SEBAVEX-359567 format. One record per atom (N, C-alpha, C): x, y, z. Coordinates in pm, whole numbers, plus 50000, padded with zeros to 5 digits. Example, Ala and Ser with C-alpha at 12.3 -4.5 7.8 and 13.67 -1.06 7.14 Angstrom:
! SEBAVEX-359567
513194943150780/512304955050780/513204967050780/512854977550708/513674989450714/512905000350787/
! end
This chain:
! SEBAVEX-359567
487342376952966/488032384552863/489092393152928/490162395752858/491112406252895/492172401952997/493112411253017/494132409853118/494352423353182/494552423453314/494722436153384/496032436153462/496512448053492/497732449453571/497682462853644/498562464553742/498592477253813/499642477753921/499852489653971/500792491954082/500232502554175/500372500254305/499982509754408/501212512754491/501562525554502/502712529554584/502232533354725/503022529354825/502702532354964/503692542255025/504762545754951/505862553455009/505852568054966/504762572654905/504672586354859/505242588454720/505802578154660/506382579454527/505342577454418/505752579554296/504892577354181/505052562954132/504032557054079/504152543354028/505122542553911/505712530953897/506652528253788/505852525353661/505622535553581/504792534053461/505422524053364/506742524753350/507412515453259/507192501053303/507232498753434/506982485353486/505572480653457/504592489553474/503202486053445/503022483553295/503712491153213/503652488853068/504212475053032/505302471053097/505862457753069/504892446753110/504262448553225/503272438653269/502102438053170/501652449653129/500522450353036/500872443652904/502052446352854/502462440352726/502602425252737/502992420352855/503102405752872/501732398952868/500672406852887/499312401652884/498662402952747/499442406352646/498872409252514/498042397752460/498462385252484/497712373952430/496312373052490/496162377152617/494852376752680/493922387452623/494492398052568/493682408852515/494282414552389/494072407952276/494712412452151/494012424252084/492862428652139/492042438452068/492202452852116/493012455152218/493182468852266/494132469452383/494722481152403/495692483352511/495442496852573/495472497752707/495252510552773/496052511752901/496422524052934/497132527053059/496482539353124/496532539753257/495992551153332/496802552753457/497052565053498/497802567553622/497322580453686/497202579853817/496882591753895/497402589854036/498152599354084/498692598454218/499582586354235/499252578054332/500082566654367/499692553854294/498752554654199/498222542654135/498372543453984/498742532253924/498742530853779/498052517753743/497292518053633/496572506253586/496892503653440/496952490953403/497122487053265/496082476853225/495782476253096/494752467053050/494982462652907/494732449852881/494672444552745/493262439252723/492662442952610/491252440352589/490982429452486/490072420352522/489482410952428/488032415052411/487642418952292/486312424652271/485262413552265/484422413252368/483332403552378/481982410652391/481942420752477/480732428652501/481042443252476/480162450052402/480372463852355/481692464552278/481602461652150/482792460752067/483342474352030/482652485152067/483102498652036/484192503052133/484782514652105/485802520052193/485222525552323/483892526552330/483282530752457/483532520352566/483812507952526/484082497552623/485552495752658/486402504752608/487852503552632/488172505552780/489292499652821/489782500852959/491252504752958/491722510153073/491022513553196/489862523153170/488782521353245/487572529353226/487372538453346/487062550853318/486832560753423/485372565253421/484752565253538/483422570853557/483612584553619/483492594953536/483802608553580/482882613053693/481622609053687/480662613553789/481042608453928/481422595853936/481742589954066/483212590454099/484012595454004/485462596354022/486042582654060/485732572953972/486252559453986/486912555453855/487992547853865/488602541853747/488822527053776/488552518753676/488682504453700/489222496753581/489762485053609/490132475153507/489462462153548/489052454453447/488182443053470/488542431753375/488562419553427/488792407653346/487662397953373/486952393653268/485892384053287/484622388153218/483502383853273/482192387353217/481152387253329/480342397853334/479192398353425/477982394253343/477502382053365/476462376553279/475122383653296/474882389353412/473632396453435/473782411553422/474732415853340/475012430253332/473822438053276/473052432053186/471902439353131/470842441553239/470582431353319/469612432853428/470102442953531/471382442353563/471932451953659/471892466153603/472172467553476/472122480953415/470712486853429/469712478653401/468332483553412/468012487653556/468462479453653/468252482653794/468952495753831/470172497253786/470952509353820/470382521753752/469892520153631/469232531453565/468012535853646/467282526253701/466152529553786/466552536853913/467802535153953/468332542154071/468982555454035/468902559353907/469372572553866/470712572953796/471332561453771/472642561453705/472472562853554/473412570053494/473432571953349/474662565153290/474492559553170/475542551453109/476002557552977/477302556152950/477862561052824/478282549652732/478192537052780/478572525452699/477532514552718/477702503452648/476872491552671/477702480152728/478782483452795/479722473352845/479372468952986/479812456653020/479642452053157/480652458553251/481752463753196/482732470853279/482102483253341/481362490853261/480722502853316/479662499053419/478952488053394/477972483353494/478682480453626/479862474353620/480632471753741/480952484753815/481412494953743/481752507653807/480532514153871/479402514053801/478182519753858/477712511653978/477852498453969/477472489954082/478342492954203/479632495354181/480512498954293/480082512354351/479752521754264/479302534754314/478042533354399/477142524454358/475882522754428/476022514754557/476772503854551/476792494454664/478162492854731/479162499954682/480492498354740/481022484254720/481762479254818/482352465954802/481312454854799/480082457954842/479012448054834/478522446054691/479062453354596/478662451554456/478902437154411/479902430454468/480192416754426/479022407454451/478212410454551/477072401954580/476012402654471/476062412954389/475082414854282/475552409154149/476812405254140/477402401054012/477262386153991/476702382153878/476682368253836/477702366853725/478772359353751/479772358153645/481122354053696/482092355853610/483502353253643/484232366453629/485072369753727/485702382853720/486882384153816/487792392753777/488782398553866/488822413253829/488872422053929/488882436253896/489642444353999/490012456353957/490592466454046/489842479454022/489362485454128/488662498354121/489392508254210/489692519954153/490422530454225/489452541854258/489412545654385/488672557554427/489612569454417/489322578754328/490242589954304/490482598154431/489442601254503/489562610654616/490302604454734/489962591954770/490572585854888/491902579054855/492122575654728/493292567754691/493152553054723/491992549254774/491742535254807/491622527054679/492132514654682/492022505554569/491332492754617/490332488454543/489592476354578/489872465654473/490362454254519/490612442654434/489592431854468/489142424554368/488172413954395/488302402754293/487822391154335/487872379254250/486552371754263/486112365254156/484812358654156/484752347054255/483542342154275/483282332454383/484062319454367/484202314554245/484882301854222/486312303654169/486822315854168/488202317954128/488472314853983/487472316853897/487642313653756/488642323153691/488602335753731/489552345453680/490642348253784/491892348353742/493022349253836/493392363653871/494072365153984/494652378054020/495882375554107/497062378254051/498342375854118/498862388754179/499582387554292/500032399054370/501512397654405/502212408854400/503602409454448/503732422154531/504072420654658/504022432054750/505292433054832/505732445354856/506772448054955/506332460355033/507222465855116/506812476955202/506502489555122/507002490555000/506832502854922/505692502354821/505312490254778/504312489754672/503642476154666/502502475954598/501802463754561/501602463854411/501992453054347/501692451354205/500722439754191/499882440354087/498922429654062/498772427853911/498412415553873/498262412453730/497462399753713/496962397753591/496172385953560/497002373353544/498312374653537/499162362853528/500452365053606/501032354053651/502312354853722/503432359353629/503522354353505/504572359353416/504512374453392/503322380253396/503232394753381/503892401853498/503712396653619/504402402553734/505912401553719/506372390053669/507812388553647/508322398853546/507532401653443/507942411453342/508092425253402/507322428153507/507442441153572/508742442853648/509352431753689/510622432153760/510462433553910/511562431153982/511582433154126/510842422854208/510652410654155/509902400154225/510882390354290/510612386754415/511392376354483/511022362954420/511942356854345/511652344554274/512202332054344/512572333254470/512982321354543/511772312154561/512052299054572/510962289554585/510422289354728/509122287354739/508432286454867/508342271654905/509072266955008/509072252755042/507682247255076/506832255555139/505482250755172/504662248755045/504802258054949/504102256454823/504632244454746/505942242254750/506532230654684/505992217754745/505792217654875/505212206054944/503812203354887/503012213754870/501672212054813/501752207254668/502652213154592/502822209354452/503082194354438/503922188954522/504302174854514/503302165654582/502402171354662/501392163354731/500072162954656/499732174054587/498382175654531/498392176854379/499202169354311/499152169054165/499382183054106/500332190254165/500782203554121/499882214854166/498872212054244/498032222854298/498772230054410/498702243354407/499182251654518/498032260754557/497572259454678/496362266554721/496632281254747/495662289554711/495752303754741/495852305654894/496642315154938/497252326054860/498662322954808/499182311054828/500562308254789/500702305654640/501932307254590/502382301754462/503742295454490/504322288654391/505632282554415/506712292854438/506482305454401/507442316054423/507122323554553/508142325454634/507932331854764/507432346154751/507782352954641/507432366954626/506132369554554/505392359054519/504122360854447/503022353654522/501932360554542/500742354754603/499562356854509/498432350354540/497232352554460/496072355554553/495222364654510/494032367854587/493142355554589/492692351154707/491822339254710/490492341754640/489842331154595/488512332754536/487532338854636/486452344654584/485372350154667/485892360154770/486912367654731/487552377054824/487552391154767/487232400754853/487382414954824/488492420154915/489482426454856/490562432554933/490502447754916/490412454655026/490422469355025/491812473855068/492512480654979/493882485155006/493862500155029/494272504255147/494292518555181/495552525155126/495552538455127/496642546155068/497982542855133/497972539455265/499222536955336/499662522355330/498922514055258/499312500155242/498562490455330/497852495555430/497022486455510/495932480455420/495592467955447/494502462155368/493652453055454/492442450755406/491512441955475/490832433155372/490782420155400/490132410555310/488782406355367/487852404155276/486542398755314/486172387555219/485912375755274/485382364655195/483862366555187/483332368255068/481932372055056/481002360655017/481542348455003/480662337254964/481292324055002/480502315355062/480892301555088/479622293555113/479222285255020/477992277555041/478152267255151/477032263855212/477022253655315/476812239955252/477652230455291/477542216755240/476742208355340/475512212955361/474582206155451/473222205355383/472352197055440/471022195855384/470152207455433/469422213655342/468602225255375/467182220855412/466622226455519/465242222755558/464242224555444/464432234755362/463482237355253/463462226255149/464522218055145/464612207255044/464162193755100/463652193555221/463412180755290/462442171655216/461502177155142/460512168855075/460892164454936/462092167754889/462472164754751/462922150254735/462422143654632/462902130354600/463892131154484/464362119554435/465402119354332/464942126554205/463672124954168/463172131654048/463142146854066/462782151154187/462772165554214/464182171454203/465152164254256/466532169054249/467032169254104/466682158854029/467042158753886/466492170953815/465222174153840/464592185453771/465212198653817/465522199653947/466132212053997/467512214253937/468292203353928/469622204553868/469512208053720/468582201753652/468412204753510/468042219453489/467132224653569/466722238653554/467882248053583/468642245053690/469772253653726/470862253253621/471122241253565/472142240153461/471682247153334/470422245853300/469902252753182/470082267953198/469792273053316/469992287453342/471462291153329/472332282853384/473762285653380/474272286053236/473832276653154/474252276153014/473712288152938/472462291752963/471862303252896/472612316152932/472932317753057/473652329753099/474952331453022/475602320252995/476922320952933/476882322452782/475732324852728/475602328552587/475592343652569/475622351152679/475612365752671/476912370652610/476822376652492/478012381752422/477562389152298/478422397752248/478182404552122/478932397752008/479402385552035/480092377251934/479552363051949/479762354151851/479272340351862/479972332751976/479252322852032/479762314452140/479702299852096/480812292452109/480862278352075/481002269652198/481282256652179/481432247152289/482632238152262/483462235852364/484512225752358/483872212452394/483742203752297/482982191252312/483942179352320/484112173952439/485012162552456/484332149452421/483012149052429/482282136552412/481882130352544/482292136552655/481872132152787/480492137852822/479992133452936/478662137752980/478552152752994/479562159053053/479452173053093/479342182552973/480302181652881/480242190452765/479072186752674/478712174052671/477572169952589/476272175852642/476142176652775/474962182952835/474862197652794/475972204452790/475952218552748/475382219752607/475862211352517/475372211652379/473882208752374/473452198452448/472032194652445/471132205652499/471542211952607/470702222452666/470692235052579/471782237852510/471772249052416/470842246152299/470812233552256/469892229752149/468442231552195/468172228052320/466832230252376/466452245052375/467462253552393/467222268052394/467042273652254/467172265052153/466952269652016/468212273451942/469402270451999/470652273451929/470802264151809/471082269551695/471312261551575/472692264451518/473232254851445/474572256051386/475622259851490/475462254351611/476412257051719/477782251351682/478822259251691/480182254651662/480712246651779/481132234151753/481712225551856/483092220851811/483962217951910/485362214951880/485832203451968/486512193651906/487082182251979/488532180451937/489332174752029/490742172352001/491082157952037/492022152151962/492492138651990/493982137451961/494592126752014/496032124652001/496322110451956/497472108351898/497882094951858/498012085951981/497742073151960/497872063452068/499352061252101/499612057852227/500952054152271/500812042852373/501662032752363/501642021552457/500262015052468/499522015052358/498202008952356/497102017352416/497412029552461/496402038352519/495822047452411/494492047252398/493822055552300/493952070252338/494042078752237/494242093052263/493102101952217/491972096052181/490842104552142/489532098052182/488482106352188/487132101752219/486182106552111/486672106551989/485872111651877/484582103751857/484602090851891/483392082751870/482212088651946/482472093952065/481392099652146/481062113952105/482082121952080/481792135752039/481062135951904/481362126351818/480662125551689/479172122451709/478872113851805/477462110651833/476692123251872/477282131051961/476622143152010/476502153451898/477572155251822/477542164851713/476462161351611/476332148451583/475312144151486/473912145751544/473742142151669/472422142851733/471862157051732/472742166951753/472272180651766/472692189451647/473172183051541/473492189851415/474372202151437/475462200051511/476372211251535/477342212851418/477942224351412/479012226951315/480302221951380/480612209051358/481632202451438/483002202551372/484042204151457/485422204751409/486262195151493/486992186251425/487902176951491/489352181151466/490162179951570/491592182551557/492352170351606/493052163451517/493892152051554/495342156651557/495992154751672/497342159751692/498332148151694/499302147751604/500322137251608/501242139151728/501872128351771/502702128851892/503832138851881/504432140351762/505532149851752/505042164251769/503772166651740/503202180051762/503032182851910/502822172251989/502692174052134/504002179352191/505102173052155/506382177552208/506712191552157/506362194452032/506622207751977/505762218252046/504542214252088/503642223752153/503842225052302/504692216652358/504892216552502/505412229852554/506432235252492/507032247552543/506072259352536/505252259752431/504262270352424/503252269552536/502842257452570/501902255652681/502532259652814/503792255852834/504472259452959/504632274552970/504922281052859/505062295552860/503752302352899/502612295952866/501302301652899/500902299053044/501612290253114/501242286753252/501622297753350/500652302453425/500982311553534/501692304353647/501402291453663/502072283053760/502262269353694/503242261453741/503462248453678/502252239253696/501842232753587/500682223953586/501072210853519/500812199653584/501302186853532/500242178753458/498982182753466/497942174853399/498202174153249/498042162153193/498352159953052/497532168852961/496302171953001/495442179252909/495772194152901/496772198552976/497202212552962/497672215352820/498532206652769/499012208252632/497852206952534/496942197552562/495792195552475/494942208152465/494652214152579/493842226352578/494552237652504/495852238352519/496592248952451/496532247152300/496742234852254/496692232152111/495282233952056/494282229452130/492902231052086/492522245852081/492912253352182/492562267552188/493152275252071/494352271452032/494982277951917/494102276851792/493532265151772/492692263051653/491322269551668/490732268351785/489402274151807/489442289251793/490502295451844/490602310051842/490672315751700/490972307351603/490962312051464/489542314451414/488552308851486/487172309951443/486262317251542/486562316051672/485702321751775/486552328151884/485922336651965/486622342252080/485952338652212/484852331052208/484182326552331/483692312252313/483922303852415/483392290252416/482902286852556/482012276952562/481632270952690/482372257752704/482672254152830/483452242152857/482882235052979/483102221952988/482472213853091/483242212053219/484292219753241/485102217953361/484292220253488/484642212753592/484062214953725/482982205253765/482372198253670/481262189553705/481672178053797/482862172653778/483292161353860/483462165154006/483972177054032/484132181554170/482792185654231/481962192154154/480702197354207/479702186054229/479692175854140/478692165254147/479292151554180/480492151254238/481092138754290/481292128354181/482032132054077/482242123053965/483462114153974/484372116754067/485602108854074/485422096454161/486202086254131/486012073354196/486282073654345/487152082754390/487532082454531/486442087754624/485432094254568/484392099854656/483602088954728/483482077254670/482772066354737/483492062554867/484812062654866/485562059654989/485352070355093/485272082855051/485042093655147/483662092355211/482702087555135/481342086255189/481252075055293/482212066055294/482142054555382/482792056855518/483382068655540/484082071155666/483342081555748/483662081555877/483082091355967/483832104555959/483212115056009/483772128556002/485202129056058/485422122256172/486742123056237/487822115456160/487432106656069/488402098955990/488782105655859/488082116255823/488172121155686/489542126455644/490312133655729/491602138555678/492532127455633/492602116655711/493472105555672/492992098555547/491692096855535/491142090355416/491352098955293/491142111855307/491362121055195/492812120355147/493732120255240/495142119155203/495412106055130/494782095255173/494982082255108/494492082454963/493362088954937/492772088154803/493212099554711/493672110754769/493922122454686/495402125954672/496182124254779/497572128754776/498392120254679/499342126754611/500262119554524/501212110754603/501582115354721/502552108054804/502452113454946/502842105655046/502832110455184/504032119455212/503942126755321/505002136055360/506352129055372/506362116955424/507632109955447/508402107855317/507702106355205/508382103855078/509142116055026/508752127855071/509382139955018/510842141155061/511202135155175/512582136155223/513552129355128/513132118655062/514052111954968/514032118554830/513092127654807/513002134554680/513732147954681/513532155554788/513982169354794/515282170854871/516072180354829/517232183954908/516772191255034/517552190655141/517092195755271/516602210155270/517242219055193/516842233155197/515502235555128/514992225455055/513712226754988/512592219355062/512912212855171/511942204455240/511282212055355/509952213055350/509222219155462/509452210755588/509472217355704/509862210355826/508732202155889/507542202655828/506452194255877/505472191855762/504452184055788/503492180155685/502502191555660/502932201555588/502092213455569/500852210255486/500972201055390/499812197555308/498772189955389/499242180855472/498322173655560/497652182955658/498412192455714/497842202055808/496762210555740/497012214555616/496042222555542/494722215055531/494792202355493/493582194255478/492892192355612/493642189455716/493042187555848/492322200155894/492952211655873/492322224255915/491052226955835/491102224355704/489932226855620/488782217455657/489092204855682/488062195355716/487382198655849/488092205455937/487562208556070/486622220556069/486592228155961/485732239955955/484272235855951/483402242156030/481972238856027/481372241755889/480202235755864/479492238455740/479512227155641/480022215555683/479982203455599/479412192255685/478352185855636/477592176455719/478262162955732/478862158055624/479482144855624/480922145855575/481642134755585/483022134455534/483042137355385/482082131855311/482032134555168/481742149355141/480842155155218/480562169455201/481842177755221/482612174255324/483842181555351/484842179855238/484922167755180/485842165355070/485412173054945/484122173154916/483632180554801/483862195554818/483702200354939/483962214554966/485422217954942/486312209454988/487742211654968/488092211154820/487582201154750/487902199854608/487332211354526/486102215554555/485452225954476/486042239754501/486402242654624/486802256254658/488302258054674/489072247254663/490532248354672/491202240954557/491072227754554/491832219654460/491432222454315/490162223254287/489702225654150/490152239154097/490112249254182/490402262854139/491852264054091/492752257354161/494162258554123/494682246354049/493762239353981/494172229053886/493342230453760/492182223853746/491482224753617/490992238553580/490522246353676/490012259753644/491132268753594/492242268753667/493392276853626/493932272253491/493952259153471/494452253453347/493652258453227/492332257953238/491482262253127/491662277153100/491692285353205/491882299753184/493212302553116/494282296853166/495612299753112/495762295352967/495292283452937/495512277952803/494632284652699/493392287752733/492512294352636/492892308952618/493132315952727/493402330252718/494732333252652/495632323452647/496892325752576/496692327552426/495512323952378/495162326052237/494032336152221/493722343852327/492632353352318/491282346552304/491122335352375/489882327552372/489322327152514/488082331752530/487462331852662/486652319152682/486952311652788/486232299352820/485292301752938/484042298352920/483032299953024/482622286253075/482422285053205/482232272053268/480912271553344/479832267053278/478512267453342/478382258753465/479172247953477/479072239753597/479602247053720/480242258453700/480712266553812/479862279053831/478672279053775/477692289253810/477452288253961/477582299154033/477582297854179/476232293254234/475152296254165/473842291454211/473712276354189/474282271254081/474302256854058/475182249954163/476302256054197/477192250354299/476492249954434/475762260454468/475002260554593/473982249154597/473292247154486/472302236354477/472982222854493/474082220854423/474792208054430/475322205554571/475782216054640/476302214354776/475212209554871/473972213554846/472862209554932/472282195954893/472602191054775/472042178554724/472502166754811/471612157554846/472012145854926/473172138354861/474202134954937/475382128454879/475072115654802/474092107954849/473812095254783/473302097254639/472672108554611/472202111154475/473362114854384/474382121354439/475562124554360/476422112154338/476512103454437/477352091554427/476722080454342/475442081154320/474742070454249/475302068254110/475162056054060/475542052453924/477042054553897/477852052454000/479292053953984/479772068253990/478932077454035/479292091654045/478502100253949/478192112453994/477412122053916/476022116553881/475462108553973/474192101953945/473082111553908/472932122353984/471862131853955/472082138453820/473332140553781/473632146553652/473372136553538/473662124053564/473372113753463/471862112453440/471082114353548/469632114153532/469172125553442/469792137053456/469492148253365/469882144453223/471052138353208/471532134553076/470602125053005/469982115853078/469092106053013/467842112552954/467552124652999/466402131652944/466722138752813/467992141552789/468322150052674/469412144452583/470082133652623/471222128452547/471002113952506/471682109452400/471702095052370/472292087252488/471682075952521/472132068352639/473552063252623/474022061352501/475402056752482/476412067052534/476042079552535/476922089952588/476852090352740/475642088652794/475462089252940/476082077153009/475892065352950/476282052853016/477662047752975/478402055452903/479752051552861/480682051052982/481802043852974/482792044253082/483332058453097/483682061953221/484212075353244/485502077153169/485622088253095/486832091153021/487572103053078/488802104353038/489622115853074/490102122252944/490962131852954/491462138852836/492902134152815/493082121952759/494422116052759/495352122552657/496602124052697/497672128052605/498752117452621/498632106152552/499522094652576/501002097852563/501362107052473/502792110052453/503432115452580/502642122452662/503172127652789/503052117052897/501902110752906/501702100853011/502752089853006/503162085952887/504122074952872/505512079752832/505772092752841/507102098252815/507622093652679/506812095952573/507222092352437/508462100252397/509232094952303/510562099552265/510842114452276/510222123152195/510552137352199/510242143852334/509182139252401/508852144752532/509932140852633/510362128452629/511422124052719/512722131552692/513012134352567/514202142052534/514142155952599/512962161952595/512802175352656/512962174652807/512472164052865/512592162153009/514062160553049/514802152152978/516222150153009/516992163152995/516682170552890/517362183352867/517152192952984/515912193853032/515602203153142/516282199053272/516262186053303/516792181553431/518312181453434/518952181553317/520412181853313/520962195753287/520092205653273/520522219353244/521302225153361/522252234153333/523022240453442/522132247153547/521022253353501/520122260053596/519542250053695/519192238053647/518622227953736/519652223553840/520882222053796/521932217853890/522212228653994/522212241353949/522442252254044/521302253254146/520082251354097/518922252654184/518892241554288/519172229554245/519262218254338/517992215554415/516862214954347/515602212154416/515532197554458/515852188654365/515672174354388/517032167454407/517022156954486/518222148954506/518622142354373/519902142754341/520372137054215/520072122154206/520172115254316/519912100754315/518452097854278/517552106354324/516132104254294/515852107054146/516412117754094/516232121053953/516792110053865/517952104853901/518562094153823/517682081553824/517072078953937/516182067453949/514972068953855/514432080853848/513282083353759/513682082153613/514822087953578/515252087853438/515622073853390/516032065253483/516402051653445/515192043353403/514002047253450/512772040053413/511652050353401/511652058153295/510782070053287/509292067353287/508872055453248/507432052553243/507002043053354/507842041653455/507582031853560/507092038153689/507702049153728/507432054953859/506142063153854/505172059053932/503872065553936/503572070454077/502872081654086/502422086354216/501232077954261/500772080354383/499632072754434/498382074754349/498322085754277/497172088554191/497422084354046/498532077554022/498792072153889/499502081653795/499912093453842/500612102853755/502062098553738/502652102853628/504062099953603/504922108953691/505672103053783/506452110753879/507552118753810/508132113253704/509172120353631/508612133153569/507432132153513/506812143853451/506552154753555/506112150953674/505842160653779/507122168053820/508182160553833/509472166553870/510012175353758/509972170153635/510552177453522/509762189853487/508432189053497/507612200553458/507932212853541/508172210853670/508532222153755/509802228753704/510792220853671/512062226453622/511892232753485/511102226553397/510842232453265/510162246053281/509202246853373/508482259453396/509432270353447/510272266953542/511212276753597/512172281653490/512662272653407/513582276653301/512882284953194/511672280953159/510922288253056/510702302753096/510452305053224/510172318553272/511412325453329/512582319853295/513882326053330/514002328853479/513542319253560/513632320553705/514902313553750/515802321053806/517112315653842/517102309753983/
! end
């Protein structure tokens, strides 16, 4: 829930309150239910509130704990806040609200920066110590909630979205060639701490940053599961692992029902979201609101999976809602989705999530979603190839199966001033694969996908698109205890049955087999994948705009080649190359980046 912003001055000056107000106002969609500002000394904080827990004004932010002389802003949800509150009350703390934000402040007072180890949930926060002037920034273990940073020698600004930082002004908006290299190599993913803009960074997941009054800071990574087999699990067979995963997933789903408002489910009809519905039904949830979206077919490609979502909705008697989107609505909705992007995202389902969220938010403010299961439980087809290679072969194999294109191809795409001088994306993967704590090549690939690639693609996509309508999406497959269990699970159990084998075994206990054994589906938006008329018109408009010509990111000959056959050129992963190129330019123009 919510959006936060702030500024810390290092030069003895006062924070730019007007700038913080502009950042806060740019976050209005993330928090339509309240607005607050606070300033003391060298620090100013802003907040936009989405009321999920403690709907009274006692839960308003920025929140100050007068006893401990702390003020904080918080985005997300601490699912175990009630248990933590009881523990803290036993330690002598007194509460004035029923909010999880106050629990966070009391937890910080009790445990300092180690408070993050006690939090189960998704979060980004800033806590200010009044007396020392120290500011502590933190982000949850899986990076579900974002935190963007813009820093120079005089100040640090932070916000829940990159466009909010731009609204504050004074940001270096030149492109970062290394980030651009990642964008074009990894299906638009740019790994933390980089963004495509040289002047904006993001706090990495599972990180606490302590910022001192003079601008010095120290980062601590507080969580990283081991992708190795645990001695304690040595006696477990396939049935034991199935039961352990089922119990952990049931706990994760139950945790994410914590709210003072109703919680629904985004039901695609795939295994992952269907499991959420089934386990909630086991918990006794009735009349659960579920939502599915579909699109018109293009080039013979189906654009909906209603047949499967209908089966699940009927099986568990949910209050089901279908949204069918015509192709012309996709092109009309494209610009709104791009405006909601903190960073450029090329996945087709970005527009789908934005359109779906618009409709869901008219009825609910919290939903559960199935994102993350494929990375955590090895659901993608390329994982079988990773399992077949030795540890020393893994970086090259990973590049073969995951990269959109090799480094050599970028020279014919990019103009020289935009081209990184070496294979920075390949180096990143090689360095990550070499880190201890992964037993096999597949373990190393799953670690990379779960803790880097997923966070800055599907996780970011879901947060940006839902929160642009004041809709909070919770992702039980990214419960950190479930992720730890999955990391320890033998790879062969995850790879079984074409991927996600252990999860499919859970599904057979609670779901119709037609849902479990169906072919793997994606969230298709055919109008974008095949560059249907209005979408192609928007692409041509963006690439021929004066701003695009002045920027000169891509070689004109390459762009002309793509436009001459818009549905022909595909990356190694099957994505439309024209869309990847055009989306970056559309994003830059939408956010007035010169």
